[in-house]
C-alpha positions in Angstrom: 8.2 -4.0 -37.3 4.5 -4.6 -37.6 2.7 -7.4 -39.1 -0.3 -4.1 -40.1 0.7 -0.8 -40.9 -3.4 0.5 -41.6 -6.6 -0.5 -40.0 -7.7 -1.6 -43.8 -4.5 -4.0 -43.4 -6.5 -6.4 -41.5 -9.3 -4.7 -39.5 -10.0 -8.1 -36.5 -6.1 -7.8 -36.7 -5.9 -3.9 -35.6 -8.9 -4.2 -33.0 -7.2 -7.2 -31.2 -3.3 -5.2 -30.6 -5.9 -2.4 -29.7 -7.6 -4.5 -27.0 -4.7 -5.6 -25.4 -2.7 -2.2 -25.4 -5.6 -1.3 -23.4 -5.5 -4.4 -21.6 -1.5 -3.6 -20.3 -2.1 0.8 -20.0 -5.2 0.0 -17.5 -2.8 -3.1 -16.4 0.3 -0.7 -15.7 -2.4 1.6 -13.8 -3.1 -1.3 -11.3 0.6 -1.6 -10.8 1.3 1.8 -10.0 -1.1 1.5 -7.3 -0.1 -1.7 -6.0 3.0 -0.1 -5.4 1.5 2.9 -3.9 -0.6 1.3 -1.4 2.8 -1.5 -0.1 4.7 1.6 0.3 2.1 3.4 2.2 1.6 0.3 4.7 5.2 0.2 5.0 4.8 3.4 6.7 1.8 2.5 8.7 4.2 0.0 9.8 6.4 2.3 11.1 4.4 4.6 12.6 3.3 1.4 14.5 6.1 0.3 15.5 7.4 3.2 17.0 3.8 3.1 18.9 4.2 0.2 20.3 7.6 1.2 21.4 6.0 4.4 22.9 3.8 2.2 25.3 6.1 -0.3 25.8 8.0 2.6 27.6 4.7 4.2 29.1 4.1 0.6 30.7 7.4 0.6 31.9 7.3 3.8 33.7 4.2 2.8 35.7 5.1 -0.3 36.3 7.9 1.6 38.0 5.4 4.0 39.9 3.4 2.0 41.2 6.0 0.9 43.0 5.0 2.5 47.1 9.1 3.6 47.6 9.0 5.9 44.9 8.0 9.7 46.0 5.7 12.4 44.6 8.5 14.1 42.4 9.1 11.1 41.5 5.9 11.1 39.6 6.4 13.9 38.9 9.2 13.2 36.6 7.6 10.0 35.5 4.5 12.0 34.4 6.6 14.5 32.4 8.4 11.4 30.7 5.1 10.3 30.1 3.3 13.2 28.2 6.2 13.1 25.9 5.8 10.0 25.6 2.7 10.5 24.1 3.3 13.5 21.9 5.4 11.1 20.2 3.4 8.6 19.7 1.0 11.3 18.3 4.2 12.6 16.1 4.4 8.6 14.5 0.2 8.7 14.1 0.7 12.5 11.8 2.6 10.2 9.3 1.7 12.4 6.5 2.7 9.8 2.7 2.2 12.1 0.0 0.0 14.2 1.2 -2.2 12.1 3.3 -2.3 11.7 7.1 -2.0 7.0 7.1 -4.7 6.9 9.6 -6.5 10.4 9.0 -9.6 7.5 7.3 -11.1 8.8 4.5 -10.6 12.1 5.2 -6.8 12.1 4.5 -6.1 15.4 4.5 -7.1 16.7 8.1 -4.4 15.5 11.2 -6.1 12.7 12.8 -4.4 13.7 16.0 -3.6 16.7 18.2 -2.4 17.2 21.8 -4.5 20.1 23.5 -2.3 22.0 26.5 -4.3 24.6 26.9 -5.2 25.7 30.7 -2.3 24.1 31.5 -3.8 20.5 30.9 -2.7 17.7 28.5 -5.5 16.0 26.0 -5.0 13.3 23.9 -7.6 14.1 20.7 -8.7 12.8 18.3 -9.9 15.3 15.1 -13.0 13.7 12.9 -14.3 16.8 11.0 -17.8 17.0 11.4 -19.4 15.1 8.9 -16.3 13.1 8.1 -16.4 8.8 7.2 -14.2 7.9 9.5 -13.6 4.8 7.8 -11.0 2.4 5.8 -9.9 3.3 2.3 -10.3 1.3 -0.9 -7.8 0.5 -3.5 -8.5 -1.3 -6.9 -5.6 -3.4 -7.6 -7.2 -5.9 -10.6 -10.0 -6.0 -12.5 -12.6 -6.3 -9.7 -10.7 -6.4 -6.7 -10.7 -4.7 -4.1 -8.7 -4.0 -0.5 -9.0 -2.1 2.2 -6.4 0.0 3.6 -6.2 0.8 7.4 -6.6 4.0 8.0 -9.1 4.6 10.4 -7.2 6.1 13.1 -10.3 5.6 15.6 -9.3 2.2 16.0 -6.3 2.7 17.3 -8.0 5.6 19.3 -10.3 3.7 21.0 -8.1 1.4 22.2 -9.8 -1.1 24.5 -12.3 -2.1 26.6 -12.4 -2.2 30.3 -13.8 -4.7 32.9 -17.3 -3.8 32.8 -17.5 -3.9 28.6 -17.3 0.3 28.4 -15.6 1.7 25.4 -12.1 2.7 26.4 -10.1 5.4 25.0 -6.7 6.6 24.7 -7.1 10.0 26.5 -9.3 8.4 29.4 -6.8 6.6 29.8 -4.5 8.6 30.4 -6.2 11.3 32.3 -6.7 8.7 34.9 -3.3 7.6 34.2 -2.2 11.2 35.0 -5.0 11.8 37.9 -3.3 8.8 39.4 0.4 9.8 39.4 -0.5 13.3 41.4 -2.6 11.4 43.4 0.1 8.7 44.1 -2.6 6.0 43.8 -0.5 3.1 43.2 -2.9 0.5 43.9 -4.5 2.1 40.2 -1.4 2.4 38.7 0.1 -1.0 39.3 -3.9 -2.0 38.6 -6.4 -1.4 36.1 -3.7 1.6 34.4 -1.3 -1.5 34.2 -3.7 -3.5 32.5 -5.0 -0.5 30.5 -1.4 0.5 28.7 -1.4 -3.6 28.1 -4.4 -4.0 25.9 -3.6 -0.1 24.3 -0.5 -1.9 23.0 -2.7 -5.5 22.3 -5.1 -3.2 20.8 -1.7 -1.7 18.2 -0.4 -5.0 17.8 -3.5 -6.2 16.8 -3.5 -3.0 14.0 -0.1 -3.9 13.3 -0.7 -7.6 12.4 -3.6 -7.0 10.1 -1.8 -4.1 8.2 0.8 -6.7 7.6 -1.5 -9.5 6.1 -2.6 -6.6 4.1 0.5 -5.8 2.6 1.5 -9.5 2.2 -1.6 -9.4 -0.1 -0.7 -6.3 -2.1 2.9 -8.1 -2.6 0.9 -11.4 -4.0 -1.2 -9.0 -6.4 1.4 -6.9 -7.2 3.5 -10.6 -8.8 0.2 -11.5 -10.6 0.2 -8.6 -11.6 3.9 -8.5 -13.4 3.1 -11.9 -14.7 0.1 -10.8 -16.0 2.0 -8.3 -17.7 4.1 -10.5 -19.2 1.1 -12.2 -20.8 0.1 -9.3 -22.5 3.1 -8.7 -24.0 4.0 -11.1 -25.6 0.2 -12.0 -26.6 0.7 -8.6 -28.1 3.9 -9.0 -29.6 2.6 -12.6 -31.5 -0.2 -10.6 -33.2 1.5 -6.7 -33.7 4.9 -7.3 -34.9 6.9 -10.0 -37.2 8.9 -12.6 -36.6 12.3 -11.7 -38.3 13.6 -15.2 -38.1 10.6 -16.5 -40.1 10.6 -13.4 -42.1 13.8 -13.7 -43.6 13.6 -17.6 -44.4 10.2 -16.8 -46.2 11.9 -14.1 -48.1 15.1 -16.0 -49.3 12.7 -18.9 -50.6 11.2 -16.3 -52.2 14.3 -14.8 -54.2 15.2 -18.0 -54.4 12.2 -18.6 -56.5 12.4 -15.5 -58.2 16.2 -15.8 -59.3 14.8 -18.7 -61.5 12.0 -17.3 -62.7 13.6 -15.0 -63.8 16.9 -17.1 -65.4 14.2 -19.4 -66.6 12.5 -16.2 -68.8 16.6 -15.2 -69.6 17.0 -18.6 -71.0 13.6 -18.4 -72.9 14.3 -14.8 -74.1 17.8 -16.6 -75.8 16.2 -18.8 -78.0 15.9 -17.4 -81.8 14.7 -19.4 -84.2 17.9 -20.9 -85.4 17.9 -22.5 -82.8 15.3 -24.8 -84.5 17.0 -24.4 -87.7 19.5 -26.8 -86.3 
């Protein structure tokens, strides 16, 4: 039951009720965005967990290949396993959530990573469409409150800098690693390449940490959103809905007064001139 049924009943109250309903609607839109973003970061975390596992296995295999007692055939077997781990890693990085590639930057409809095996090669490719922005995706989770989802795949592809300060990407790292395995270069395998894999792993962990921090912020925003929703609904109900207990009490009191008035009226009507003659 409502306190007002038409705008003409109380224009100011109706205006306030409409404003509250708009606030509640916007609150629910923010809630949807926050929930979707939390799910998105969960998928990202799972993908980076898989990538970290692949890099840990590649690190172990590189360490084994640096052993001087291994033959070239042994290193070729290791090379095949590393290639398989790289493809597993690419599959994780190409995870699609609700039609969006989680590390596709702002061009989220395009698959960001691929492996090129043309002419017997093995090239890890970061697919950045020409002219497409390669940054993170921003989401509005509250009035004037923005959060950046870490969707920029280039931060994972450009893994680290070498000892000379030059940027190194994953494709260059793995290309050098495969070349060292082919040439039995144990010094490179146990030195700069092992260090490179370790740096790539640390970079992945750092990106995962950033995503975890964003996820914590989103969870806090969800809690605030739910609290705000309860406050808005309470205010709307107090403004729009009647208080049944209070209304019933007022009704009962009015009925008592009404009955008393009827009784008094009945007694007055029953009085005639003969009553005064007596």
